[in-house]
N, C-alpha and C positions, 0 to 999 in steps of 0.2 A: 609568218616571217621565219625563214630558215636561218639558224645561227651560222655564222661564217667560221669555218674551221681555223682561219688565221687569227681569230680573236680568242682562241682558247688559251688557258693557262698551261702552256706546253711543259714548262718545268715541272709542274705538279703532276701532269698526266704521265710524263716519262718516268718520274720518280715512282708513281704507282705501278707502272708497267715493270720497272726494274724489281720492285719489291714483290709483286705477284709472281714474276718469273722465278725469282729466287725461292719463294715458298713452294712453287710447283716442283722445282728441282729437288727440293727436300721432301717431296711426296706429301705435301700438306694441301689442304683445301683452301681455296681462295674465293671470296665473294666480293663483287664490285657493285656499288650502289651509287645512284645519283637521285635527284629529286623525283624524276618520273621513271627512271630505270629503263629508258629506251635508247637514248643516243649517246650521252657522255659515257655511261657505264658500258654500253656496247662498243664504243670506240676503245676504251681501256681493255676490255676483254678481247677484242679483235687483235689489237697490237700485242697483247700478252700471248694469245694463241700462236701468233706468227713467230714471236721471239722464242717462246718456250718449246714449241713443237715443230717449227718450220711450217712450210706450206704457204700458200698464196693468200693475199687479201681476199680474193674471191671465195676461197675455201672458208676463211674465217667468217665472212659475212653469212655464208650459207649455214655454217654450224650454229652461229648465234641465232639466226632467224628460225632455224628448224627447232632449236631447243628452248627458245623463249616462248613461254605459253601465252597465247593471245588473251587468256582470261586474266592475266596480270597487267593489263594496260595497253594491249594492242601490239602492233608490229614493232619489233626491235629494229634499230638503225633505220628509222624513217627519214633521217636527214640525208639527202643525197650528197651533200658536201663531205660528210663523214665517210660514207660508203666510197666515194671517189678517192678520198685520202687513203683508205685502207687498200683499195684495189690498185691504185697507181703508185703509191709511195711506200707503203709498208712500214715496218718498224725501223727506227734509226738508232 
């Protein structure tokens, strides 16, 4: 069962994106975590990459998938609804 992106706690997600983007602008390191470290954290990281550095959602997905080690639980952003959200809508 694939979680629906419309049922996410958007206020909390956007708050995390705002905070992570701020810390990046201060040249600090940021770590995003969720229960499995694949989808929700990937969504936050993708939105943060787009906001902090510009670029497309497609670029953000590629960066996350390329840098997320398969030995740490498999493919990042396996949820197609989250990928679609990043690629089509981007940060707000």
